[in-house]
All heavy atoms as atom14 arrays in JSON, in Angstrom:
{
  "sequence": "MTDKVLTCKDCGKEFTFTAGEQEFYAEKGFHDPARCPECRKANKEKRRTAKPTENN",
  "atom14_mask": [
    [1, 1, 1, 1, 1, 1, 1, 1, 0, 0, 0, 0, 0, 0],
    [1, 1, 1, 1, 1, 1, 1, 0, 0, 0, 0, 0, 0, 0],
    [1, 1, 1, 1, 1, 1, 1, 1, 0, 0, 0, 0, 0, 0],
    [1, 1, 1, 1, 1, 1, 1, 1, 1, 0, 0, 0, 0, 0],
    [1, 1, 1, 1, 1, 1, 1, 0, 0, 0, 0, 0, 0, 0],
    [1, 1, 1, 1, 1, 1, 1, 1, 0, 0, 0, 0, 0, 0],
    [1, 1, 1, 1, 1, 1, 1, 0, 0, 0, 0, 0, 0, 0],
    [1, 1, 1, 1, 1, 1, 0, 0, 0, 0, 0, 0, 0, 0],
    [1, 1, 1, 1, 1, 1, 1, 1, 1, 0, 0, 0, 0, 0],
    [1, 1, 1, 1, 1, 1, 1, 1, 0, 0, 0, 0, 0, 0],
    [1, 1, 1, 1, 1, 1, 0, 0, 0, 0, 0, 0, 0, 0],
    [1, 1, 1, 1, 0, 0, 0, 0, 0, 0, 0, 0, 0, 0],
    [1, 1, 1, 1, 1, 1, 1, 1, 1, 0, 0, 0, 0, 0],
    [1, 1, 1, 1, 1, 1, 1, 1, 1, 0, 0, 0, 0, 0],
    [1, 1, 1, 1, 1, 1, 1, 1, 1, 1, 1, 0, 0, 0],
    [1, 1, 1, 1, 1, 1, 1, 0, 0, 0, 0, 0, 0, 0],
    [1, 1, 1, 1, 1, 1, 1, 1, 1, 1, 1, 0, 0, 0],
    [1, 1, 1, 1, 1, 1, 1, 0, 0, 0, 0, 0, 0, 0],
    [1, 1, 1, 1, 1, 0, 0, 0, 0, 0, 0, 0, 0, 0],
    [1, 1, 1, 1, 0, 0, 0, 0, 0, 0, 0, 0, 0, 0],
    [1, 1, 1, 1, 1, 1, 1, 1, 1, 0, 0, 0, 0, 0],
    [1, 1, 1, 1, 1, 1, 1, 1, 1, 0, 0, 0, 0, 0],
    [1, 1, 1, 1, 1, 1, 1, 1, 1, 0, 0, 0, 0, 0],
    [1, 1, 1, 1, 1, 1, 1, 1, 1, 1, 1, 0, 0, 0],
    [1, 1, 1, 1, 1, 1, 1, 1, 1, 1, 1, 1, 0, 0],
    [1, 1, 1, 1, 1, 0, 0, 0, 0, 0, 0, 0, 0, 0],
    [1, 1, 1, 1, 1, 1, 1, 1, 1, 0, 0, 0, 0, 0],
    [1, 1, 1, 1, 1, 1, 1, 1, 1, 0, 0, 0, 0, 0],
    [1, 1, 1, 1, 0, 0, 0, 0, 0, 0, 0, 0, 0, 0],
    [1, 1, 1, 1, 1, 1, 1, 1, 1, 1, 1, 0, 0, 0],
    [1, 1, 1, 1, 1, 1, 1, 1, 1, 1, 0, 0, 0, 0],
    [1, 1, 1, 1, 1, 1, 1, 1, 0, 0, 0, 0, 0, 0],
    [1, 1, 1, 1, 1, 1, 1, 0, 0, 0, 0, 0, 0, 0],
    [1, 1, 1, 1, 1, 0, 0, 0, 0, 0, 0, 0, 0, 0],
    [1, 1, 1, 1, 1, 1, 1, 1, 1, 1, 1, 0, 0, 0],
    [1, 1, 1, 1, 1, 1, 0, 0, 0, 0, 0, 0, 0, 0],
    [1, 1, 1, 1, 1, 1, 1, 0, 0, 0, 0, 0, 0, 0],
    [1, 1, 1, 1, 1, 1, 1, 1, 1, 0, 0, 0, 0, 0],
    [1, 1, 1, 1, 1, 1, 0, 0, 0, 0, 0, 0, 0, 0],
    [1, 1, 1, 1, 1, 1, 1, 1, 1, 1, 1, 0, 0, 0],
    [1, 1, 1, 1, 1, 1, 1, 1, 1, 0, 0, 0, 0, 0],
    [1, 1, 1, 1, 1, 0, 0, 0, 0, 0, 0, 0, 0, 0],
    [1, 1, 1, 1, 1, 1, 1, 1, 0, 0, 0, 0, 0, 0],
    [1, 1, 1, 1, 1, 1, 1, 1, 1, 0, 0, 0, 0, 0],
    [1, 1, 1, 1, 1, 1, 1, 1, 1, 0, 0, 0, 0, 0],
    [1, 1, 1, 1, 1, 1, 1, 1, 1, 0, 0, 0, 0, 0],
    [1, 1, 1, 1, 1, 1, 1, 1, 1, 1, 1, 0, 0, 0],
    [1, 1, 1, 1, 1, 1, 1, 1, 1, 1, 1, 0, 0, 0],
    [1, 1, 1, 1, 1, 1, 1, 0, 0, 0, 0, 0, 0, 0],
    [1, 1, 1, 1, 1, 0, 0, 0, 0, 0, 0, 0, 0, 0],
    [1, 1, 1, 1, 1, 1, 1, 1, 1, 0, 0, 0, 0, 0],
    [1, 1, 1, 1, 1, 1, 1, 0, 0, 0, 0, 0, 0, 0],
    [1, 1, 1, 1, 1, 1, 1, 0, 0, 0, 0, 0, 0, 0],
    [1, 1, 1, 1, 1, 1, 1, 1, 1, 0, 0, 0, 0, 0],
    [1, 1, 1, 1, 1, 1, 1, 1, 0, 0, 0, 0, 0, 0],
    [1, 1, 1, 1, 1, 1, 1, 1, 0, 0, 0, 0, 0, 0]
  ],
  "atom14_positions": [
    [[107.89, 89.56, 77.41], [107.04, 88.3, 77.42], [107.82, 87.29, 76.53], [108.26, 87.64, 75.46], [105.66, 88.65, 76.89], [104.62, 87.59, 77.23], [102.95, 87.96, 76.79], [102.5, 89.33, 77.87], [0.0, 0.0, 0.0], [0.0, 0.0, 0.0], [0.0, 0.0, 0.0], [0.0, 0.0, 0.0], [0.0, 0.0, 0.0], [0.0, 0.0, 0.0]],
    [[107.81, 86.04, 76.94], [108.44, 84.99, 76.17], [107.42, 84.03, 75.61], [106.34, 83.88, 76.27], [109.55, 84.29, 76.94], [108.89, 83.74, 78.13], [110.65, 85.21, 77.44], [0.0, 0.0, 0.0], [0.0, 0.0, 0.0], [0.0, 0.0, 0.0], [0.0, 0.0, 0.0], [0.0, 0.0, 0.0], [0.0, 0.0, 0.0], [0.0, 0.0, 0.0]],
    [[107.83, 83.17, 74.63], [106.96, 82.22, 74.08], [106.75, 81.14, 75.17], [107.57, 80.9, 76.0], [107.64, 81.58, 72.91], [107.67, 82.44, 71.68], [107.12, 83.56, 71.69], [108.27, 81.99, 70.72], [0.0, 0.0, 0.0], [0.0, 0.0, 0.0], [0.0, 0.0, 0.0], [0.0, 0.0, 0.0], [0.0, 0.0, 0.0], [0.0, 0.0, 0.0]],
    [[105.56, 80.51, 75.19], [105.22, 79.44, 76.11], [104.97, 78.18, 75.28], [104.44, 78.23, 74.23], [103.88, 79.74, 76.84], [103.87, 80.86, 77.86], [102.56, 80.9, 78.58], [102.43, 82.05, 79.42], [101.0, 82.03, 80.07], [0.0, 0.0, 0.0], [0.0, 0.0, 0.0], [0.0, 0.0, 0.0], [0.0, 0.0, 0.0], [0.0, 0.0, 0.0]],
    [[105.34, 77.05, 75.82], [105.01, 75.81, 75.23], [103.83, 75.24, 76.04], [103.91, 75.07, 77.17], [106.21, 74.79, 75.24], [105.77, 73.43, 74.65], [107.38, 75.44, 74.41], [0.0, 0.0, 0.0], [0.0, 0.0, 0.0], [0.0, 0.0, 0.0], [0.0, 0.0, 0.0], [0.0, 0.0, 0.0], [0.0, 0.0, 0.0], [0.0, 0.0, 0.0]],
    [[102.7, 74.97, 75.34], [101.51, 74.47, 75.94], [101.22, 73.08, 75.34], [101.69, 72.69, 74.29], [100.34, 75.38, 75.66], [100.48, 76.89, 76.09], [99.25, 77.69, 75.72], [100.66, 76.97, 77.61], [0.0, 0.0, 0.0], [0.0, 0.0, 0.0], [0.0, 0.0, 0.0], [0.0, 0.0, 0.0], [0.0, 0.0, 0.0], [0.0, 0.0, 0.0]],
    [[100.4, 72.3, 76.01], [99.93, 70.98, 75.57], [98.45, 70.98, 75.23], [97.68, 71.47, 76.04], [100.22, 70.01, 76.74], [101.58, 69.98, 77.0], [99.94, 68.54, 76.23], [0.0, 0.0, 0.0], [0.0, 0.0, 0.0], [0.0, 0.0, 0.0], [0.0, 0.0, 0.0], [0.0, 0.0, 0.0], [0.0, 0.0, 0.0], [0.0, 0.0, 0.0]],
    [[98.1, 70.56, 74.07], [96.78, 70.51, 73.59], [95.94, 69.5, 74.47], [96.38, 68.36, 74.63], [96.7, 70.06, 72.08], [95.02, 69.94, 71.41], [0.0, 0.0, 0.0], [0.0, 0.0, 0.0], [0.0, 0.0, 0.0], [0.0, 0.0, 0.0], [0.0, 0.0, 0.0], [0.0, 0.0, 0.0], [0.0, 0.0, 0.0], [0.0, 0.0, 0.0]],
    [[94.76, 70.0, 74.86], [93.91, 69.04, 75.69], [93.2, 67.96, 74.85], [92.75, 66.97, 75.36], [92.86, 69.86, 76.5], [91.73, 70.37, 75.72], [90.74, 71.02, 76.61], [89.39, 71.3, 75.89], [88.44, 71.77, 76.87], [0.0, 0.0, 0.0], [0.0, 0.0, 0.0], [0.0, 0.0, 0.0], [0.0, 0.0, 0.0], [0.0, 0.0, 0.0]],
    [[93.18, 68.19, 73.47], [92.55, 67.19, 72.68], [93.49, 66.09, 72.18], [93.29, 64.89, 72.35], [91.86, 67.83, 71.43], [90.57, 68.57, 71.81], [90.14, 68.46, 72.99], [89.99, 69.26, 70.96], [0.0, 0.0, 0.0], [0.0, 0.0, 0.0], [0.0, 0.0, 0.0], [0.0, 0.0, 0.0], [0.0, 0.0, 0.0], [0.0, 0.0, 0.0]],
    [[94.62, 66.52, 71.5], [95.49, 65.61, 70.94], [96.77, 65.29, 71.75], [97.55, 64.41, 71.43], [95.88, 65.98, 69.52], [96.93, 67.47, 69.45], [0.0, 0.0, 0.0], [0.0, 0.0, 0.0], [0.0, 0.0, 0.0], [0.0, 0.0, 0.0], [0.0, 0.0, 0.0], [0.0, 0.0, 0.0], [0.0, 0.0, 0.0], [0.0, 0.0, 0.0]],
    [[97.05, 66.2, 72.82], [98.23, 66.07, 73.56], [99.48, 66.5, 73.03], [100.59, 66.37, 73.64], [0.0, 0.0, 0.0], [0.0, 0.0, 0.0], [0.0, 0.0, 0.0], [0.0, 0.0, 0.0], [0.0, 0.0, 0.0], [0.0, 0.0, 0.0], [0.0, 0.0, 0.0], [0.0, 0.0, 0.0], [0.0, 0.0, 0.0], [0.0, 0.0, 0.0]],
    [[99.48, 67.08, 71.81], [100.6, 67.6, 71.22], [101.07, 68.96, 71.8], [100.17, 69.72, 72.15], [100.3, 67.8, 69.67], [101.5, 68.27, 68.79], [101.04, 68.34, 67.38], [100.87, 69.88, 67.02], [100.59, 70.03, 65.6], [0.0, 0.0, 0.0], [0.0, 0.0, 0.0], [0.0, 0.0, 0.0], [0.0, 0.0, 0.0], [0.0, 0.0, 0.0]],
    [[102.41, 69.13, 71.9], [102.8, 70.47, 72.44], [102.8, 71.45, 71.24], [103.05, 71.14, 70.12], [104.26, 70.37, 72.94], [104.31, 69.56, 74.28], [105.68, 69.58, 74.85], [106.7, 69.88, 74.23], [105.77, 69.28, 76.06], [0.0, 0.0, 0.0], [0.0, 0.0, 0.0], [0.0, 0.0, 0.0], [0.0, 0.0, 0.0], [0.0, 0.0, 0.0]],
    [[102.53, 72.72, 71.6], [102.48, 73.81, 70.65], [103.01, 75.02, 71.22], [102.94, 75.19, 72.57], [101.11, 74.0, 69.93], [100.0, 74.41, 70.96], [99.66, 75.76, 71.05], [99.41, 73.51, 71.74], [98.7, 76.24, 71.93], [98.37, 73.93, 72.65], [98.05, 75.28, 72.66], [0.0, 0.0, 0.0], [0.0, 0.0, 0.0], [0.0, 0.0, 0.0]],
    [[103.47, 75.97, 70.48], [104.1, 77.28, 70.89], [102.98, 78.33, 70.92], [102.32, 78.57, 69.9], [105.29, 77.69, 70.16], [106.29, 76.58, 70.13], [105.98, 78.91, 70.68], [0.0, 0.0, 0.0], [0.0, 0.0, 0.0], [0.0, 0.0, 0.0], [0.0, 0.0, 0.0], [0.0, 0.0, 0.0], [0.0, 0.0, 0.0], [0.0, 0.0, 0.0]],
    [[102.88, 78.95, 72.09], [102.0, 80.2, 72.26], [102.95, 81.36, 72.28], [103.6, 81.62, 73.26], [101.19, 80.02, 73.57], [100.14, 81.05, 73.88], [99.33, 81.54, 72.8], [99.91, 81.47, 75.04], [98.35, 82.49, 73.08], [98.9, 82.4, 75.38], [98.11, 82.87, 74.42], [0.0, 0.0, 0.0], [0.0, 0.0, 0.0], [0.0, 0.0, 0.0]],
    [[103.08, 82.0, 71.09], [104.06, 83.03, 70.9], [103.82, 84.33, 71.8], [102.6, 84.49, 72.25], [104.16, 83.45, 69.49], [102.97, 84.16, 69.18], [104.41, 82.33, 68.56], [0.0, 0.0, 0.0], [0.0, 0.0, 0.0], [0.0, 0.0, 0.0], [0.0, 0.0, 0.0], [0.0, 0.0, 0.0], [0.0, 0.0, 0.0], [0.0, 0.0, 0.0]],
    [[104.8, 85.07, 71.99], [104.55, 86.32, 72.84], [103.6, 87.18, 72.15], [102.78, 87.82, 72.87], [105.94, 87.07, 72.95], [0.0, 0.0, 0.0], [0.0, 0.0, 0.0], [0.0, 0.0, 0.0], [0.0, 0.0, 0.0], [0.0, 0.0, 0.0], [0.0, 0.0, 0.0], [0.0, 0.0, 0.0], [0.0, 0.0, 0.0], [0.0, 0.0, 0.0]],
    [[103.57, 87.29, 70.81], [102.57, 88.12, 70.1], [101.17, 87.62, 70.39], [100.26, 88.43, 70.55], [0.0, 0.0, 0.0], [0.0, 0.0, 0.0], [0.0, 0.0, 0.0], [0.0, 0.0, 0.0], [0.0, 0.0, 0.0], [0.0, 0.0, 0.0], [0.0, 0.0, 0.0], [0.0, 0.0, 0.0], [0.0, 0.0, 0.0], [0.0, 0.0, 0.0]],
    [[100.98, 86.29, 70.28], [99.74, 85.69, 70.56], [99.27, 86.0, 72.0], [98.11, 86.33, 72.23], [99.69, 84.23, 70.3], [99.89, 83.88, 68.83], [100.08, 82.42, 68.6], [100.76, 81.73, 69.47], [99.62, 81.89, 67.56], [0.0, 0.0, 0.0], [0.0, 0.0, 0.0], [0.0, 0.0, 0.0], [0.0, 0.0, 0.0], [0.0, 0.0, 0.0]],
    [[100.22, 85.88, 72.9], [99.8, 86.12, 74.33], [99.46, 87.62, 74.55], [98.43, 87.82, 75.29], [101.12, 85.88, 75.21], [101.51, 84.39, 75.28], [102.78, 84.25, 76.02], [102.84, 84.75, 77.2], [103.75, 83.55, 75.39], [0.0, 0.0, 0.0], [0.0, 0.0, 0.0], [0.0, 0.0, 0.0], [0.0, 0.0, 0.0], [0.0, 0.0, 0.0]],
    [[100.08, 88.51, 73.87], [99.7, 89.95, 73.95], [98.27, 90.2, 73.42], [97.47, 90.81, 73.97], [100.71, 90.83, 73.19], [102.0, 90.95, 73.96], [103.04, 91.69, 73.11], [102.59, 92.46, 72.18], [104.23, 91.65, 73.42], [0.0, 0.0, 0.0], [0.0, 0.0, 0.0], [0.0, 0.0, 0.0], [0.0, 0.0, 0.0], [0.0, 0.0, 0.0]],
    [[97.98, 89.56, 72.28], [96.68, 89.59, 71.66], [95.56, 89.05, 72.57], [94.52, 89.63, 72.79], [96.72, 88.88, 70.29], [95.33, 88.81, 69.63], [94.78, 89.88, 68.94], [94.5, 87.67, 69.79], [93.53, 89.88, 68.42], [93.24, 87.58, 69.17], [92.77, 88.64, 68.51], [0.0, 0.0, 0.0], [0.0, 0.0, 0.0], [0.0, 0.0, 0.0]],
    [[95.8, 87.87, 73.13], [94.86, 87.23, 74.03], [94.67, 88.08, 75.22], [93.54, 88.29, 75.71], [95.34, 85.82, 74.37], [94.98, 84.75, 73.49], [95.43, 84.72, 72.19], [94.17, 83.67, 73.91], [95.07, 83.72, 71.29], [93.92, 82.59, 73.05], [94.28, 82.62, 71.75], [93.9, 81.66, 70.85], [0.0, 0.0, 0.0], [0.0, 0.0, 0.0]],
    [[95.71, 88.66, 75.81], [95.62, 89.53, 76.96], [94.83, 90.78, 76.65], [93.96, 91.23, 77.45], [96.99, 89.95, 77.49], [0.0, 0.0, 0.0], [0.0, 0.0, 0.0], [0.0, 0.0, 0.0], [0.0, 0.0, 0.0], [0.0, 0.0, 0.0], [0.0, 0.0, 0.0], [0.0, 0.0, 0.0], [0.0, 0.0, 0.0], [0.0, 0.0, 0.0]],
    [[95.01, 91.41, 75.54], [94.23, 92.56, 75.14], [92.74, 92.26, 75.0], [91.9, 93.11, 75.36], [94.74, 93.08, 73.72], [96.09, 93.76, 73.78], [96.55, 94.14, 72.38], [95.78, 94.06, 71.41], [97.72, 94.51, 72.24], [0.0, 0.0, 0.0], [0.0, 0.0, 0.0], [0.0, 0.0, 0.0], [0.0, 0.0, 0.0], [0.0, 0.0, 0.0]],
    [[92.44, 91.05, 74.57], [91.03, 90.63, 74.29], [90.43, 90.15, 75.53], [89.19, 89.85, 75.61], [90.87, 89.68, 73.19], [91.36, 90.17, 71.86], [90.57, 91.28, 71.34], [91.01, 91.74, 69.93], [90.29, 92.88, 69.5], [0.0, 0.0, 0.0], [0.0, 0.0, 0.0], [0.0, 0.0, 0.0], [0.0, 0.0, 0.0], [0.0, 0.0, 0.0]],
    [[91.26, 89.86, 76.59], [90.71, 89.3, 77.84], [90.49, 87.75, 77.76], [89.72, 87.2, 78.55], [0.0, 0.0, 0.0], [0.0, 0.0, 0.0], [0.0, 0.0, 0.0], [0.0, 0.0, 0.0], [0.0, 0.0, 0.0], [0.0, 0.0, 0.0], [0.0, 0.0, 0.0], [0.0, 0.0, 0.0], [0.0, 0.0, 0.0], [0.0, 0.0, 0.0]],
    [[91.18, 87.08, 76.83], [91.03, 85.65, 76.59], [91.97, 84.91, 77.55], [93.0, 85.42, 77.93], [91.31, 85.23, 75.13], [90.4, 85.87, 74.08], [90.87, 86.04, 72.85], [89.19, 86.3, 74.36], [90.14, 86.5, 71.8], [88.37, 86.87, 73.41], [88.9, 86.92, 72.12], [0.0, 0.0, 0.0], [0.0, 0.0, 0.0], [0.0, 0.0, 0.0]],
    [[91.6, 83.67, 77.85], [92.53, 82.73, 78.5], [93.48, 82.19, 77.56], [93.28, 82.2, 76.36], [91.72, 81.63, 79.18], [90.72, 82.02, 80.2], [91.02, 82.48, 81.42], [89.42, 82.21, 80.1], [89.99, 82.87, 82.1], [89.01, 82.7, 81.32], [0.0, 0.0, 0.0], [0.0, 0.0, 0.0], [0.0, 0.0, 0.0], [0.0, 0.0, 0.0]],
    [[94.57, 81.5, 78.04], [95.52, 80.84, 77.14], [94.76, 79.66, 76.47], [93.84, 79.09, 77.02], [96.62, 80.19, 77.95], [97.66, 81.22, 78.52], [97.42, 82.44, 78.27], [98.59, 80.83, 79.22], [0.0, 0.0, 0.0], [0.0, 0.0, 0.0], [0.0, 0.0, 0.0], [0.0, 0.0, 0.0], [0.0, 0.0, 0.0], [0.0, 0.0, 0.0]],
    [[95.11, 79.42, 75.17], [94.43, 78.41, 74.39], [94.65, 77.05, 75.04], [95.78, 76.69, 75.54], [95.04, 78.52, 73.04], [96.34, 79.18, 73.23], [96.26, 80.04, 74.37], [0.0, 0.0, 0.0], [0.0, 0.0, 0.0], [0.0, 0.0, 0.0], [0.0, 0.0, 0.0], [0.0, 0.0, 0.0], [0.0, 0.0, 0.0], [0.0, 0.0, 0.0]],
    [[93.6, 76.19, 74.95], [93.73, 74.77, 75.53], [93.98, 73.83, 74.45], [94.47, 72.72, 74.71], [92.47, 74.44, 76.22], [0.0, 0.0, 0.0], [0.0, 0.0, 0.0], [0.0, 0.0, 0.0], [0.0, 0.0, 0.0], [0.0, 0.0, 0.0], [0.0, 0.0, 0.0], [0.0, 0.0, 0.0], [0.0, 0.0, 0.0], [0.0, 0.0, 0.0]],
    [[93.79, 74.27, 73.16], [93.98, 73.37, 71.99], [95.0, 73.96, 71.06], [95.1, 75.15, 70.98], [92.66, 73.26, 71.23], [91.56, 72.51, 72.06], [90.28, 72.39, 71.23], [89.25, 71.65, 71.93], [88.43, 72.21, 72.73], [88.4, 73.49, 73.0], [87.51, 71.44, 73.33], [0.0, 0.0, 0.0], [0.0, 0.0, 0.0], [0.0, 0.0, 0.0]],
    [[95.68, 73.04, 70.37], [96.66, 73.48, 69.39], [96.0, 74.05, 68.19], [94.8, 73.87, 68.1], [97.52, 72.29, 68.91], [96.63, 71.02, 68.01], [0.0, 0.0, 0.0], [0.0, 0.0, 0.0], [0.0, 0.0, 0.0], [0.0, 0.0, 0.0], [0.0, 0.0, 0.0], [0.0, 0.0, 0.0], [0.0, 0.0, 0.0], [0.0, 0.0, 0.0]],
    [[96.65, 74.86, 67.29], [95.94, 75.43, 66.17], [95.19, 74.5, 65.35], [94.12, 74.77, 64.83], [97.11, 76.08, 65.36], [98.13, 76.34, 66.4], [98.04, 75.24, 67.41], [0.0, 0.0, 0.0], [0.0, 0.0, 0.0], [0.0, 0.0, 0.0], [0.0, 0.0, 0.0], [0.0, 0.0, 0.0], [0.0, 0.0, 0.0], [0.0, 0.0, 0.0]],
    [[95.75, 73.27, 65.11], [95.07, 72.29, 64.24], [93.8, 71.81, 64.9], [92.75, 71.68, 64.2], [96.0, 71.05, 64.05], [97.23, 71.37, 63.18], [98.43, 72.02, 63.99], [98.35, 72.02, 65.21], [99.35, 72.46, 63.4], [0.0, 0.0, 0.0], [0.0, 0.0, 0.0], [0.0, 0.0, 0.0], [0.0, 0.0, 0.0], [0.0, 0.0, 0.0]],
    [[93.78, 71.52, 66.15], [92.52, 71.07, 66.87], [91.54, 72.23, 66.94], [90.33, 72.04, 66.85], [92.87, 70.56, 68.31], [93.69, 68.87, 68.15], [0.0, 0.0, 0.0], [0.0, 0.0, 0.0], [0.0, 0.0, 0.0], [0.0, 0.0, 0.0], [0.0, 0.0, 0.0], [0.0, 0.0, 0.0], [0.0, 0.0, 0.0], [0.0, 0.0, 0.0]],
    [[91.92, 73.44, 67.12], [91.16, 74.57, 67.2], [90.36, 74.7, 65.9], [89.2, 74.9, 65.77], [91.8, 75.9, 67.54], [92.23, 76.0, 68.96], [92.6, 77.45, 69.31], [93.66, 78.03, 68.52], [94.87, 78.26, 68.86], [95.35, 77.65, 69.97], [95.72, 78.78, 67.99], [0.0, 0.0, 0.0], [0.0, 0.0, 0.0], [0.0, 0.0, 0.0]],
    [[91.11, 74.6, 64.79], [90.57, 74.67, 63.43], [89.58, 73.57, 63.16], [88.47, 73.82, 62.72], [91.71, 74.59, 62.36], [91.21, 74.74, 60.94], [92.33, 74.75, 59.96], [91.85, 74.89, 58.49], [92.96, 74.75, 57.56], [0.0, 0.0, 0.0], [0.0, 0.0, 0.0], [0.0, 0.0, 0.0], [0.0, 0.0, 0.0], [0.0, 0.0, 0.0]],
    [[89.95, 72.33, 63.62], [89.0, 71.17, 63.35], [87.74, 71.32, 64.22], [86.62, 71.07, 63.74], [89.78, 69.93, 63.76], [0.0, 0.0, 0.0], [0.0, 0.0, 0.0], [0.0, 0.0, 0.0], [0.0, 0.0, 0.0], [0.0, 0.0, 0.0], [0.0, 0.0, 0.0], [0.0, 0.0, 0.0], [0.0, 0.0, 0.0], [0.0, 0.0, 0.0]],
    [[87.91, 71.83, 65.43], [86.73, 72.02, 66.38], [85.85, 73.09, 65.75], [84.59, 72.91, 65.74], [87.21, 72.35, 67.71], [86.23, 72.26, 68.78], [85.27, 71.33, 68.71], [86.25, 73.09, 69.71], [0.0, 0.0, 0.0], [0.0, 0.0, 0.0], [0.0, 0.0, 0.0], [0.0, 0.0, 0.0], [0.0, 0.0, 0.0], [0.0, 0.0, 0.0]],
    [[86.4, 74.23, 65.21], [85.61, 75.26, 64.64], [84.85, 74.77, 63.43], [83.66, 75.0, 63.26], [86.56, 76.41, 64.28], [85.83, 77.62, 63.68], [86.85, 78.71, 63.45], [86.21, 79.96, 62.84], [87.22, 81.0, 62.54], [0.0, 0.0, 0.0], [0.0, 0.0, 0.0], [0.0, 0.0, 0.0], [0.0, 0.0, 0.0], [0.0, 0.0, 0.0]],
    [[85.52, 73.95, 62.61], [84.89, 73.44, 61.42], [83.76, 72.45, 61.74], [82.7, 72.47, 61.16], [85.91, 72.7, 60.59], [85.41, 72.13, 59.28], [84.96, 73.22, 58.26], [85.37, 74.38, 58.41], [84.08, 72.98, 57.4], [0.0, 0.0, 0.0], [0.0, 0.0, 0.0], [0.0, 0.0, 0.0], [0.0, 0.0, 0.0], [0.0, 0.0, 0.0]],
    [[83.96, 71.65, 62.79], [82.99, 70.72, 63.34], [81.66, 71.47, 63.78], [80.6, 71.05, 63.39], [83.46, 69.82, 64.38], [82.5, 68.75, 64.77], [83.06, 67.61, 65.67], [84.13, 68.15, 66.68], [84.44, 67.07, 67.65], [0.0, 0.0, 0.0], [0.0, 0.0, 0.0], [0.0, 0.0, 0.0], [0.0, 0.0, 0.0], [0.0, 0.0, 0.0]],
    [[81.93, 72.62, 64.53], [80.8, 73.45, 64.96], [80.08, 74.1, 63.78], [78.89, 74.24, 63.78], [81.27, 74.45, 65.94], [81.63, 73.95, 67.3], [81.81, 75.11, 68.34], [82.48, 76.2, 67.74], [83.79, 76.52, 68.01], [84.44, 75.81, 68.9], [84.38, 77.56, 67.43], [0.0, 0.0, 0.0], [0.0, 0.0, 0.0], [0.0, 0.0, 0.0]],
    [[80.89, 74.5, 62.79], [80.27, 75.26, 61.65], [79.41, 74.31, 60.85], [78.4, 74.75, 60.33], [81.43, 75.76, 60.77], [80.89, 76.76, 59.68], [82.06, 77.22, 58.77], [82.57, 76.21, 57.98], [82.0, 75.78, 56.86], [80.83, 76.33, 56.44], [82.61, 74.84, 56.07], [0.0, 0.0, 0.0], [0.0, 0.0, 0.0], [0.0, 0.0, 0.0]],
    [[79.81, 73.05, 60.7], [79.1, 72.14, 59.83], [77.95, 71.34, 60.61], [77.21, 70.63, 59.96], [79.99, 71.17, 59.12], [80.74, 70.39, 60.14], [80.94, 71.93, 58.18], [0.0, 0.0, 0.0], [0.0, 0.0, 0.0], [0.0, 0.0, 0.0], [0.0, 0.0, 0.0], [0.0, 0.0, 0.0], [0.0, 0.0, 0.0], [0.0, 0.0, 0.0]],
    [[77.94, 71.43, 61.91], [77.0, 70.67, 62.72], [75.56, 71.3, 62.41], [75.35, 72.54, 62.27], [77.25, 70.82, 64.17], [0.0, 0.0, 0.0], [0.0, 0.0, 0.0], [0.0, 0.0, 0.0], [0.0, 0.0, 0.0], [0.0, 0.0, 0.0], [0.0, 0.0, 0.0], [0.0, 0.0, 0.0], [0.0, 0.0, 0.0], [0.0, 0.0, 0.0]],
    [[74.67, 70.42, 62.12], [73.29, 70.8, 61.87], [72.42, 70.84, 63.13], [72.47, 69.98, 63.96], [72.62, 69.81, 60.9], [73.22, 69.84, 59.55], [72.67, 68.85, 58.59], [73.39, 68.88, 57.28], [72.83, 67.89, 56.35], [0.0, 0.0, 0.0], [0.0, 0.0, 0.0], [0.0, 0.0, 0.0], [0.0, 0.0, 0.0], [0.0, 0.0, 0.0]],
    [[71.76, 71.92, 63.33], [70.93, 72.07, 64.55], [69.85, 70.97, 64.55], [69.26, 70.6, 63.48], [70.27, 73.46, 64.51], [70.43, 73.87, 63.09], [71.63, 73.14, 62.51], [0.0, 0.0, 0.0], [0.0, 0.0, 0.0], [0.0, 0.0, 0.0], [0.0, 0.0, 0.0], [0.0, 0.0, 0.0], [0.0, 0.0, 0.0], [0.0, 0.0, 0.0]],
    [[69.5, 70.47, 65.71], [68.46, 69.44, 65.81], [67.08, 70.16, 65.84], [66.93, 71.22, 66.39], [68.61, 68.61, 67.08], [68.64, 69.49, 68.18], [69.96, 67.8, 66.99], [0.0, 0.0, 0.0], [0.0, 0.0, 0.0], [0.0, 0.0, 0.0], [0.0, 0.0, 0.0], [0.0, 0.0, 0.0], [0.0, 0.0, 0.0], [0.0, 0.0, 0.0]],
    [[66.23, 69.5, 65.13], [64.8, 70.03, 65.19], [63.96, 69.38, 66.3], [64.03, 68.21, 66.46], [64.17, 69.74, 63.81], [64.86, 70.5, 62.61], [64.11, 70.36, 61.39], [62.92, 70.14, 61.39], [64.78, 70.47, 60.37], [0.0, 0.0, 0.0], [0.0, 0.0, 0.0], [0.0, 0.0, 0.0], [0.0, 0.0, 0.0], [0.0, 0.0, 0.0]],
    [[63.09, 70.21, 66.91], [62.3, 69.61, 67.98], [60.82, 69.67, 67.58], [60.01, 70.02, 68.47], [62.52, 70.49, 69.3], [63.91, 70.37, 69.81], [64.53, 69.24, 69.72], [64.51, 71.39, 70.45], [0.0, 0.0, 0.0], [0.0, 0.0, 0.0], [0.0, 0.0, 0.0], [0.0, 0.0, 0.0], [0.0, 0.0, 0.0], [0.0, 0.0, 0.0]],
    [[60.55, 69.39, 66.4], [59.21, 69.4, 65.93], [58.57, 68.08, 65.94], [58.92, 67.03, 65.61], [59.08, 69.97, 64.47], [59.5, 71.38, 64.44], [59.56, 72.04, 65.48], [59.78, 71.87, 63.3], [0.0, 0.0, 0.0], [0.0, 0.0, 0.0], [0.0, 0.0, 0.0], [0.0, 0.0, 0.0], [0.0, 0.0, 0.0], [0.0, 0.0, 0.0]]
  ]
}
């Protein structure tokens, strides 16, 4: 397996999806990442800090 160059769907930056990462994703049954590591981290942080809305 060789490294792949992918394009982030959020920022448009190219990033390398290494052979090791591809093997890990395949073992877990994950799809190739759509976001670069920086955007994945930012998206994860945004979800973590988002406050749930109250319906009272």
